[in-house]
Backbone as CSV, one residue per row, in Angstrom:
resi,resn,N_x,N_y,N_z,CA_x,CA_y,CA_z,C_x,C_y,C_z
1,MET,91.199,-32.957,22.856,90.410,-31.753,23.317,90.963,-31.255,24.431
2,ARG,91.156,-29.956,24.369,91.690,-29.182,25.588,90.706,-28.956,26.603
3,PRO,91.025,-29.078,27.845,90.061,-28.797,28.906,89.515,-27.461,28.848
4,LEU,88.247,-27.271,29.210,87.559,-26.051,29.124,88.298,-25.118,30.065
5,ALA,88.683,-24.018,29.562,89.481,-22.958,30.400,88.499,-22.173,31.293
6,ILE,88.476,-22.559,32.460,87.624,-21.761,33.478,88.505,-21.116,34.450
7,SER,88.374,-19.719,34.613,89.287,-19.107,35.532,88.462,-18.861,36.852
8,ARG,89.155,-18.381,37.751,88.649,-18.052,39.144,87.463,-16.955,39.015
9,ASP,87.603,-16.179,37.894,86.633,-15.125,37.592,85.409,-15.465,36.912
10,SER,85.294,-16.821,36.528,84.263,-17.207,35.694,82.983,-17.487,36.547
11,PRO,81.910,-17.709,35.889,80.644,-17.998,36.599,80.663,-19.164,37.446
12,TRP,81.647,-20.110,37.265,81.750,-21.298,38.083,82.227,-21.083,39.361
13,THR,82.725,-19.825,39.704,83.070,-19.538,41.082,81.889,-19.545,42.064
14,HIS,80.702,-19.493,41.430,79.479,-19.344,42.261,78.876,-20.818,42.525
15,ILE,79.568,-21.751,42.028,78.956,-23.141,42.123,79.081,-23.688,43.544
16,ALA,80.029,-23.210,44.288,80.228,-23.920,45.648,78.993,-23.772,46.526
17,TRP,78.369,-22.716,46.525,77.166,-22.614,47.389,76.036,-23.650,47.027
18,MET,76.120,-24.212,45.806,75.132,-25.143,45.446,75.615,-26.661,45.827
19,GLN,76.737,-26.637,46.566,77.321,-27.975,46.993,77.541,-28.904,45.743
20,ALA,78.029,-28.346,44.633,78.252,-29.037,43.410,79.676,-28.987,43.221
21,LEU,80.202,-30.078,42.457,81.625,-30.258,42.278,81.842,-30.174,40.704
22,GLU,82.860,-29.499,40.402,83.106,-29.359,38.939,84.474,-30.122,38.630
23,TYR,84.486,-30.602,37.466,85.532,-31.353,36.984,85.714,-31.105,35.448
24,ALA,86.981,-31.200,34.961,87.241,-31.060,33.585,87.916,-32.401,33.039
25,ILE,87.602,-32.853,31.908,88.177,-34.104,31.424,88.523,-33.945,30.030
26,SER,89.701,-34.429,29.678,90.004,-34.457,28.149,90.941,-35.638,27.898
27,ARG,91.315,-35.810,26.716,92.187,-36.971,26.324,93.505,-36.653,26.463
28,ASP,93.861,-35.394,27.001,95.259,-35.017,27.237,95.742,-35.922,28.460
29,SER,97.198,-35.995,28.499,97.807,-36.886,29.567,97.697,-36.106,30.929
30,PRO,97.910,-36.884,32.006,97.783,-36.209,33.337,98.841,-35.175,33.508
31,TRP,100.028,-35.310,32.796,101.130,-34.389,32.942,100.687,-33.042,32.264
32,THR,100.038,-33.145,31.121,99.515,-32.036,30.462,98.542,-31.287,31.347
33,HIS,97.773,-31.945,32.041,96.691,-31.357,33.014,97.347,-30.591,34.051
34,VAL,98.536,-31.099,34.489,99.243,-30.441,35.641,99.730,-28.962,35.127
35,ALA,100.225,-29.081,33.794,100.566,-27.807,33.195,99.376,-26.843,33.009
36,TRP,98.321,-27.393,32.527,97.047,-26.529,32.417,96.569,-25.994,33.783
37,MET,96.676,-26.827,34.813,96.197,-26.308,36.132,97.125,-25.131,36.598
38,GLN,98.437,-25.333,36.414,99.320,-24.328,36.824,99.209,-22.974,35.985
39,ALA,99.028,-23.163,34.745,98.878,-21.984,33.854,97.600,-21.295,33.996
40,LEU,96.629,-21.954,34.261,95.245,-21.275,34.471,94.908,-21.053,35.883
41,ASP,95.695,-21.566,36.888,95.476,-21.370,38.318,94.045,-21.938,38.704
42,LEU,93.909,-23.150,38.180,92.583,-23.774,38.456,92.574,-24.533,39.767
43,ASP,91.484,-24.588,40.506,91.345,-25.186,41.744,90.278,-26.263,41.773
44,PHE,90.139,-26.877,40.599,89.324,-28.082,40.522,90.142,-29.197,39.603
45,PRO,89.778,-30.379,39.804,90.476,-31.388,39.147,90.280,-31.433,37.676
46,LEU,91.337,-31.781,36.913,91.349,-32.030,35.507,91.592,-33.565,35.332
47,LEU,90.673,-34.275,34.805,90.706,-35.632,34.753,91.198,-36.102,33.344
48,SER,92.036,-37.194,33.234,92.575,-37.514,32.090,91.829,-38.737,31.495
49,ASP,91.303,-38.701,30.287,90.621,-39.762,29.595,91.547,-40.313,28.488
50,TRP,92.778,-40.665,29.059,93.845,-41.059,28.132,93.501,-42.198,27.159
51,ASN,92.903,-43.108,27.619,92.397,-44.307,26.774,90.934,-44.147,26.039
52,ALA,90.419,-42.962,26.311,89.129,-42.723,25.717,87.943,-43.567,26.166
53,ASP,88.148,-44.045,27.393,86.991,-44.881,28.041,85.862,-44.044,28.225
54,ALA,86.024,-42.753,28.809,84.830,-41.909,29.086,84.331,-41.315,27.738
55,THR,85.149,-40.997,26.765,84.707,-40.550,25.513,83.704,-41.490,24.750
56,ARG,84.184,-42.748,24.787,83.218,-43.743,24.181,82.041,-43.999,25.023
57,GLY,82.279,-43.969,26.493,81.167,-44.354,27.263,80.027,-43.346,27.278
58,PHE,80.520,-42.055,27.131,79.442,-40.907,26.963,78.939,-40.821,25.545
59,ASP,79.555,-41.679,24.594,79.214,-41.575,23.145,79.403,-40.150,22.526
60,ILE,80.521,-39.687,22.847,81.011,-38.297,22.191,82.222,-38.452,21.429
61,ALA,82.633,-39.603,21.028,83.743,-39.785,20.079,83.375,-39.576,18.704
62,PHE,84.452,-38.953,18.023,84.307,-38.819,16.552,85.734,-38.849,15.983
63,GLU,85.821,-38.991,14.700,87.119,-39.029,14.050,87.472,-37.600,13.494
64,TYR,88.643,-37.217,13.766,89.084,-35.794,13.364,90.472,-35.858,12.670
65,ARG,90.496,-35.621,11.375,91.672,-35.651,10.537,92.475,-36.917,10.860
66,GLY,91.807,-37.959,10.813,92.483,-39.343,10.921,92.596,-39.834,12.373
67,LEU,92.347,-39.013,13.427,92.478,-39.390,14.768,91.098,-39.868,15.134
68,LYS,91.196,-41.104,15.870,89.912,-41.673,16.182,89.727,-41.363,17.712
69,ASP,88.434,-41.388,18.159,87.997,-41.197,19.465,88.401,-39.829,20.024
70,VAL,88.360,-38.768,19.125,88.405,-37.501,19.646,87.131,-37.147,20.294
71,SER,87.291,-36.399,21.479,86.014,-36.118,22.163,85.406,-34.757,21.660
72,GLU,84.114,-34.917,21.481,83.311,-33.638,21.265,83.264,-32.826,22.405
73,ARG,83.347,-31.468,22.260,83.267,-30.604,23.533,81.822,-30.703,23.960
74,SER,81.844,-31.113,25.327,80.564,-31.402,25.926,80.542,-31.017,27.428
75,ALA,79.350,-31.011,27.967,79.158,-30.661,29.367,78.097,-31.668,29.891
76,PHE,78.361,-32.272,31.027,77.429,-33.162,31.592,77.125,-32.898,33.069
77,LEU,75.858,-32.865,33.361,75.423,-32.666,34.684,75.001,-34.065,35.311
78,ILE,75.733,-34.471,36.369,75.675,-35.638,37.053,75.296,-35.574,38.417
79,ASP,74.226,-36.235,38.870,73.745,-36.110,40.237,74.510,-36.931,41.170
80,ARG,74.252,-36.875,42.390,75.034,-37.603,43.388,74.990,-39.134,43.207
81,GLU,73.926,-39.610,42.755,73.821,-41.091,42.402,74.514,-41.543,41.171
82,GLY,75.112,-40.543,40.334,75.794,-40.904,39.268,74.877,-40.861,37.989
83,VAL,73.686,-40.421,38.067,72.810,-40.371,36.926,72.987,-39.101,36.185
84,VAL,73.254,-39.322,34.971,73.274,-38.076,34.139,71.917,-37.279,33.969
85,ARG,72.003,-36.088,34.458,70.683,-35.331,34.448,70.637,-34.209,33.277
86,GLY,71.790,-34.080,32.717,71.726,-33.181,31.504,73.060,-33.345,30.688
87,ALA,72.868,-33.162,29.342,74.008,-33.268,28.473,73.903,-32.124,27.410
88,TRP,75.031,-31.454,27.168,75.122,-30.458,26.226,76.382,-30.673,25.379
89,GLY,76.227,-30.455,23.984,77.259,-30.558,23.070,77.560,-29.230,22.446
90,TYR,78.813,-28.896,22.097,79.212,-27.660,21.611,80.164,-27.952,20.373
91,GLY,80.166,-26.906,19.408,81.072,-26.949,18.385,82.595,-26.632,18.986
92,THR,83.440,-27.055,18.140,84.882,-26.910,18.664,85.323,-25.460,19.048
93,SER,84.677,-24.538,18.460,85.027,-23.081,18.765,83.952,-22.489,19.701
94,ASP,82.923,-23.144,19.998,81.927,-22.640,20.808,82.217,-22.815,22.330
95,MET,81.736,-21.754,23.119,81.904,-21.927,24.505,80.573,-22.236,25.103
96,PRO,80.537,-23.007,26.208,79.283,-23.367,26.873,78.563,-22.178,27.354
97,ASP,77.209,-22.360,27.445,76.271,-21.353,28.032,76.431,-21.587,29.457
98,PHE,77.282,-20.855,30.217,77.489,-21.031,31.604,76.122,-20.900,32.444
99,ASP,75.448,-19.814,32.117,74.177,-19.604,32.829,73.176,-20.718,32.701
100,ALA,73.083,-21.300,31.482,72.305,-22.535,31.314,72.786,-23.691,32.133
101,LEU,74.071,-23.902,32.170,74.546,-25.045,33.024,74.368,-24.815,34.445
102,LEU,74.585,-23.542,34.933,74.268,-23.284,36.413,72.814,-23.265,36.719
103,ASP,72.044,-22.872,35.833,70.538,-23.081,36.120,70.117,-24.491,36.255
104,ALA,70.685,-25.377,35.291,70.399,-26.794,35.402,70.882,-27.375,36.632
105,ALA,72.098,-26.958,37.137,72.558,-27.436,38.400,71.709,-27.016,39.584
106,ARG,71.192,-25.838,39.599,70.359,-25.331,40.702,69.075,-26.121,40.785
107,LEU,68.646,-26.822,39.683,67.318,-27.515,39.744,67.637,-28.937,40.370
108,LEU,68.783,-29.422,40.567,68.969,-30.647,41.187,68.638,-30.664,42.798
């Protein structure tokens, strides 16, 4: 799964005032993430789930064309104590509803 492409012009640029942190995670290698960060000029971390530990831990693994533990496109809102406060799933061609995610983060 490719990390969600969020540019500096996206709605996520407004997240800093909420004292929230954003991360993207995918099964891609750390080296691939470096390339994505440079290509997209991202200023937040891309985390590698190379061994699918997070994919299985969040129960978002599925099999795709014979590949096991492929991650469903998802978004999670996790509070300061590490408790998942929201979870959203998306189709492979769907984009997240950024307004809904930001509204949920504002409620924390």
